C-alpha positions as CSV (number, residue, x, y, z in Angstrom):
1,M,61.4,139.4,78.5
2,I,61.7,135.8,79.3
3,P,59.4,134.6,82.6
4,R,62.3,134.2,85.8
5,N,60.6,130.5,86.4
6,I,61.5,129.3,83.1
7,V,65.0,130.6,82.8
8,L,65.7,128.7,85.9
9,A,64.1,125.7,84.7
10,A,66.6,125.9,82.0
11,L,68.9,126.5,83.9
12,F,68.3,123.3,86.4
13,L,67.3,121.4,83.1
14,A,71.0,122.0,81.8
15,F,72.7,121.4,85.0
16,V,71.2,117.9,85.2
17,T,72.0,116.9,81.5
18,L,75.9,118.0,82.1
19,A,75.3,115.7,85.4
20,K,74.4,112.9,84.3
21,A,77.3,113.2,80.9
22,F,79.7,110.2,80.5
23,E,82.5,109.7,79.1
24,L,86.0,108.1,79.8
25,P,88.2,109.4,82.7
26,A,90.7,111.7,81.2
27,S,93.5,110.8,83.3
28,S,92.7,106.7,81.6
29,S,95.3,106.2,78.6
30,Q,94.9,102.6,78.8
31,C,91.9,100.6,77.6
32,L,90.8,97.2,76.5
33,V,87.7,97.2,74.9
34,G,85.6,94.2,74.4
35,V,82.5,94.2,71.5
36,A,80.2,90.7,71.7
37,D,77.6,90.3,68.8
38,D,74.6,90.8,71.1
39,W,73.9,90.9,75.4
40,N,73.2,87.1,74.6
41,S,76.7,86.4,73.2
42,S,79.4,84.5,75.0
43,T,82.5,85.1,73.0
44,V,84.0,88.4,72.7
45,K,86.7,90.3,70.5
46,L,88.9,92.1,72.7
47,T,91.3,95.3,71.3
48,L,93.8,96.6,74.0
49,Y,94.6,100.5,73.5
50,Q,96.8,102.9,73.9
51,K,96.0,107.1,74.4
52,S,98.6,109.2,72.5
53,D,98.2,112.7,72.1
54,G,94.7,112.7,72.9
55,K,94.1,109.8,70.3
56,W,93.1,106.1,70.6
57,Q,95.5,103.5,69.0
58,A,95.0,99.8,68.4
59,D,97.9,98.2,70.3
60,G,98.5,95.0,68.3
61,A,95.7,93.2,66.8
62,P,92.7,92.0,68.6
63,W,91.8,88.7,69.9
64,Q,89.3,86.3,70.8
65,G,87.9,85.4,74.8
66,R,84.8,83.9,75.8
67,L,82.1,85.3,78.2
68,G,79.2,84.7,80.8
69,K,77.3,81.1,79.6
70,S,74.3,83.8,79.4
71,G,75.6,86.4,77.8
72,L,76.3,90.1,79.3
73,V,74.0,92.6,81.5
74,W,74.7,95.9,82.7
75,G,77.7,95.8,85.7
76,H,78.4,98.4,88.2
77,G,81.0,100.4,87.4
78,L,81.8,103.9,86.1
79,H,79.5,103.6,83.9
80,P,75.7,105.2,83.9
81,V,73.4,102.2,83.3
82,P,70.1,103.5,81.9
83,A,66.9,103.8,83.5
84,G,65.0,100.2,83.9
85,A,68.1,98.4,82.8
86,T,68.4,94.7,84.3
87,R,71.6,94.2,86.5
88,K,74.2,92.1,87.2
89,K,73.2,89.6,90.0
90,E,75.2,86.9,91.8
91,G,74.8,83.2,89.5
92,D,73.1,85.1,86.4
93,W,76.1,83.4,84.5
94,R,76.0,86.9,82.5
95,S,79.3,89.3,81.9
96,P,79.2,92.7,83.4
97,A,78.8,95.0,80.7
98,G,79.9,99.0,81.0
99,V,83.4,100.5,81.7
100,F,85.5,98.9,85.0
101,L,88.6,99.8,86.0
102,I,91.2,97.1,85.8
103,G,94.1,95.7,87.8
104,G,95.1,93.5,90.6
105,V,96.6,90.3,89.5
106,W,96.6,86.8,91.8
107,G,98.4,83.9,90.7
108,Y,99.9,80.4,91.5
109,Q,103.9,81.6,90.4
110,D,105.9,83.2,93.0
111,S,106.6,86.1,90.2
112,I,105.0,87.1,86.5
113,R,106.2,89.4,83.9
114,K,104.7,92.8,85.1
115,N,105.0,96.7,85.8
116,R,106.4,97.1,88.5
117,G,103.6,99.5,90.1
118,L,101.4,96.6,89.8
119,F,99.9,94.7,92.5
120,Y,100.6,90.6,92.5
121,R,99.8,88.7,95.1
122,K,100.7,84.5,95.1
123,V,97.5,82.7,96.0
124,T,98.0,80.2,99.4
125,P,95.5,77.9,100.4
126,R,94.4,81.2,103.1
127,D,92.9,83.3,100.4
128,L,89.9,83.5,99.9
129,W,87.4,85.6,97.3
130,V,84.2,85.8,99.0
131,E,81.1,85.3,97.5
132,D,78.8,85.3,99.6
133,P,76.4,88.5,99.8
134,E,75.9,88.2,103.4
135,S,79.0,88.6,104.2
136,P,80.4,91.9,104.9
137,Q,83.6,90.6,103.2
138,Y,81.6,89.8,100.1
139,N,83.4,90.5,96.9
140,R,86.8,91.1,98.5
141,N,89.9,89.2,99.4
142,V,90.4,87.5,103.0
143,I,93.4,86.3,104.0
144,L,92.9,83.7,107.1
145,D,95.5,83.8,110.0
146,H,94.9,79.8,110.1
147,A,93.9,76.9,107.5
148,P,90.8,77.2,105.8
149,A,88.3,74.7,108.4
150,T,84.7,75.5,108.3
151,P,82.7,74.7,105.3
152,W,82.2,78.3,104.6
153,E,85.9,79.4,104.5
154,K,86.4,76.4,102.2
155,K,83.7,77.3,99.9
156,Q,85.2,80.2,99.4
157,Q,88.6,79.3,98.9
158,M,90.3,80.9,95.4
159,K,90.0,77.1,93.6
160,Q,93.5,75.9,94.4
161,G,94.8,74.1,91.7
162,D,92.1,75.0,88.8
163,P,94.9,76.0,85.9
164,A,91.9,78.1,84.2
165,H,92.4,80.3,87.4
166,A,96.2,80.2,88.0
167,L,96.3,83.2,86.8
168,K,94.2,86.0,87.3
169,L,94.0,89.5,86.3
170,F,90.8,91.9,88.4
171,I,87.8,93.4,87.2
172,A,86.4,96.0,89.2
173,H,82.7,95.0,89.1
174,N,80.8,96.0,92.4
175,A,83.9,96.8,93.5
176,P,85.3,98.3,96.9
177,P,84.6,100.5,98.6
178,K,81.2,100.4,97.1
179,V,80.1,96.7,97.3
180,V,76.0,96.1,96.5
181,P,75.2,93.0,98.2
182,G,74.4,90.2,95.7
183,A,75.1,92.4,92.7
184,G,77.8,89.9,91.3
185,S,81.5,89.1,93.3
186,S,84.8,87.8,91.9
187,I,85.0,88.7,88.2
188,F,88.1,88.3,86.7
189,F,89.8,88.0,83.2
190,H,91.5,84.6,83.3
191,I,92.8,81.8,81.6
192,W,90.1,79.9,79.3
193,R,88.8,76.6,79.4
194,G,88.8,73.8,76.6
195,G,90.6,76.0,74.2
196,G,88.3,79.0,74.8
197,T,85.3,76.2,73.7
198,I,83.7,76.1,77.1
199,T,81.9,79.7,78.4
200,T,82.3,81.2,82.1
201,A,79.8,82.2,85.0
202,G,80.9,85.8,84.1
203,C,84.3,86.0,83.9
204,T,86.1,87.4,80.6
205,T,88.6,84.7,79.9
206,M,91.4,84.0,77.2
207,D,94.7,82.2,75.6
208,E,96.9,81.7,78.8
209,A,99.6,83.4,76.2
210,K,97.5,85.9,75.2
211,L,96.3,86.9,79.4
212,R,100.1,87.1,80.1
213,T,100.5,89.8,77.5
214,L,98.3,91.8,78.3
215,I,99.5,91.2,82.5
216,S,102.6,92.5,81.1
217,K,101.4,95.9,79.1
218,I,98.8,96.9,82.1
219,D,100.2,100.7,83.7
220,P,98.6,101.2,86.5
221,D,99.8,104.9,86.5
222,R,97.7,105.1,82.6
223,R,94.5,104.1,85.1
224,P,93.8,101.4,83.0
225,L,90.1,100.4,82.0
226,Y,87.5,97.4,80.8
227,V,84.9,98.5,78.6
228,L,82.7,95.8,77.8
229,L,79.4,96.0,75.5
230,P,77.2,95.1,73.0
231,K,78.6,95.9,69.6
232,A,75.4,97.8,69.7
233,E,75.6,99.3,72.6
234,Y,79.8,100.2,71.8
235,L,78.1,102.6,68.4
236,K,75.2,103.9,70.4
237,F,78.0,105.1,73.2
238,Q,81.3,105.6,71.4
239,S,81.3,109.2,70.4
240,E,79.4,110.3,73.6
241,W,81.3,108.5,76.1
242,K,84.4,109.4,73.9
243,L,85.2,105.4,73.6
244,P,88.0,104.0,71.5
């Protein structure tokens, strides 16, 4: 007979293993996959996938995007982070890697082509996106009831008049309600600069036409995800996490 303490230890180990297991949520049937060459790459290949009958299928051909100037680093999202791994920090010029919910659009136009259920807000001078880790509103859209007056308010404005930020799709990295101060903020898909020749501070950028097409296909009811990983990590976790 196997000693009771060994049986209990085995059951505990099995429970811990199951608790730590991760895979894409079964409720998600729309996934944008970004694969970079390595952790220090600032370029990415993007492919949109749709799930039908339990199988992921590419929705169109892949396209190019740009990432943070210094590459990638593990972000705060749905995924587990390997023990001891470096994580995203404010101002590190790296794009957050992992698995993130996406949704919510901000732009300068009165309206855009989108799914009826996708949130859209026309940005005004009173819209802030707080990037100050000391603020209780860190990594949140704050709408002032007055014109920005203080240096702090003006610094948090959503970059009025900047063509690259004229249309932005939110990547839920370090997002409410579990925001970690200093762990990185204001991570979006937005329009790239210089025809893709310029890197970002941590966002994922692309050609404006590609961004508009992507936004038009995002369906909140399908719980869309963004998977961003270096190639080696994507291949490592593809089967375990049930990635496209």
